[in-house]
C-alpha positions in Angstrom: 130.3 46.5 83.5 131.1 45.2 86.8 128.7 43.3 89.2 128.6 46.5 91.6 127.7 48.7 88.9 124.8 46.5 88.0 123.3 46.4 91.5 121.5 49.8 91.4 119.5 48.5 88.2 119.1 45.0 89.8 117.4 46.7 92.8 115.0 48.9 90.6 114.3 45.6 88.7 113.6 43.8 92.0 111.0 46.6 93.0 109.2 46.0 89.6 109.2 42.3 90.0 107.7 42.8 93.6 104.8 44.5 92.2 103.2 41.4 90.5 104.0 39.4 93.6 102.0 41.8 95.7 99.0 41.8 93.2 99.0 37.9 93.2 99.3 37.8 97.0 96.3 40.1 97.3 94.3 38.1 94.6 95.2 34.5 95.6 96.8 34.3 98.9 96.8 37.1 101.2 99.6 36.6 103.8 100.5 39.4 106.2 104.0 38.2 106.4 104.7 37.9 102.7 103.3 41.4 102.1 105.7 42.5 105.0 108.6 40.8 103.0 107.4 42.6 99.7 107.1 46.0 101.0 110.2 45.9 103.2 112.4 44.6 100.2 110.6 47.3 97.9 111.3 50.0 100.3 115.0 49.1 100.9 115.5 48.7 97.3 114.3 52.2 96.7 116.5 53.6 99.4 119.6 51.8 98.3 119.4 52.0 94.5 120.2 55.8 94.6 122.6 55.5 97.5 124.8 52.8 95.6 124.5 54.6 92.2 125.6 57.9 93.6 128.5 56.1 95.5 129.6 54.5 92.2 129.0 57.7 90.1 126.5 56.0 87.8 123.2 57.9 89.0 122.4 58.8 85.3 119.2 60.5 84.3 118.2 57.2 82.7 118.7 55.2 85.8 116.9 58.1 87.9 113.8 57.9 85.4 113.7 53.9 85.7 113.7 54.2 89.5 110.7 56.7 89.4 109.0 54.3 87.1 109.5 51.5 89.4 108.3 53.4 92.5 105.1 54.2 90.5 104.5 50.6 89.5 105.2 49.1 93.0 102.9 51.7 94.8 100.1 50.9 92.3 100.3 47.3 93.1 100.4 48.1 96.8 97.3 50.2 96.1 95.6 47.5 94.2 96.3 45.2 97.2 94.5 47.6 99.5 91.7 48.1 97.3 91.3 44.2 96.9 91.6 43.4 100.5 90.2 46.7 102.2 88.2 48.7 99.7 86.4 50.7 102.4 89.9 52.2 103.4 90.2 54.0 100.1 86.5 54.6 99.6 86.7 56.5 103.1 89.2 58.9 101.6 87.7 58.8 97.9 87.7 62.5 97.3 91.3 63.1 98.4 92.4 59.9 96.6 90.7 60.9 93.5 92.4 64.3 93.6 95.7 62.8 94.2 95.1 60.4 91.2 94.0 63.5 89.1 97.2 65.4 89.9 99.5 62.3 89.2 97.8 62.1 85.8 97.9 65.8 85.0 101.6 66.0 86.0 102.5 63.1 83.7 100.5 64.7 80.7 102.0 68.0 81.4 105.7 66.7 81.6 105.2 64.5 78.5 103.7 67.6 76.6 106.3 70.1 77.7 109.6 67.7 77.9 108.5 64.7 76.0 109.1 62.4 79.0 107.9 62.1 82.5 109.5 63.9 85.4 112.2 62.4 87.7 112.9 65.1 90.3 113.3 62.9 93.4 112.1 65.9 95.5 112.5 65.9 99.0 108.5 66.0 99.4 108.6 63.0 97.3 111.0 61.3 99.6 109.1 61.9 102.4 105.9 60.7 100.8 107.8 57.5 99.9 108.7 57.0 103.4 104.9 57.5 104.6 103.7 55.3 102.0 105.8 52.5 103.2 104.6 53.0 106.7 100.9 53.4 105.8 101.0 50.2 103.3 102.9 48.2 106.0 100.4 49.0 108.6 97.3 48.2 106.3 98.8 45.0 104.8 100.7 43.6 107.5 98.8 44.7 110.4 95.3 45.4 109.0 95.3 49.0 110.4 93.5 51.5 108.2 93.0 54.4 110.5 94.6 57.9 110.1 97.6 56.6 108.6 95.7 56.1 105.4 95.0 60.0 105.2 98.7 61.2 105.7 100.0 59.6 102.5 97.2 60.9 100.4 97.4 64.4 101.6 101.4 64.4 101.4 101.1 63.0 97.9 99.0 65.8 97.1 101.5 68.4 98.2 104.4 66.4 96.5 102.3 66.5 93.3 101.6 70.1 93.4 105.3 70.8 94.2 106.2 68.5 91.1 103.8 70.4 88.9 105.1 73.6 90.0 108.7 72.6 89.2 107.6 71.5 85.8 106.1 74.7 85.0 109.3 76.6 86.4 111.9 74.6 84.5 112.6 75.6 81.1 114.1 72.1 80.1 113.9 68.7 81.3 116.1 68.0 84.3 116.4 65.1 86.9 117.0 65.5 90.7 115.5 68.7 91.4 115.1 68.6 95.2 112.5 71.3 95.6 110.6 74.0 94.0 113.4 76.5 95.5 115.9 74.7 93.4 113.8 74.6 90.2 113.5 78.5 90.5 117.1 78.9 91.0 117.8 76.7 87.9 115.3 78.9 85.9 116.9 82.2 86.8 120.6 81.0 87.1 122.1 79.7 83.8 123.5 76.2 83.6 127.1 76.1 82.7 
């Protein structure tokens, strides 16, 4: 295995390692600049792990699943940091946040029951959600801004999770990299060769 072929996995591992750093910063030493560095590195690693893996032809389903798990761990840590430092921001949107959490857990349970593993669709709506999450967490943890930016990723996350659940219902077998519900329906009704 060449150094270049290890780069996508290294970027995924970096994102997982940044999660405890964010938690420790929130607990012991909140620093806006350090949060900014962690969030930026996490976001860039998320963008480039897939780009590099596709360019090298090593974007396997396993690597894509690890990418999804790393995203979840990273953004749970960022959510914890906001809860630790600015709990009122989450409390102000608690109903929508609880709906989002319930949808995430429902999707995970449904995918485990149906496919025996978690989904890894990398939908367009999830990519948009990731971008909006980065912007919102950066605004909150670096600039201390809670405002309307908090509601946008919560509601976009609800939309993405509803689409992900619909894709899981539509698919007959586990697949990675299903960009939208339209693509899932096409896969369902057009046999894969």
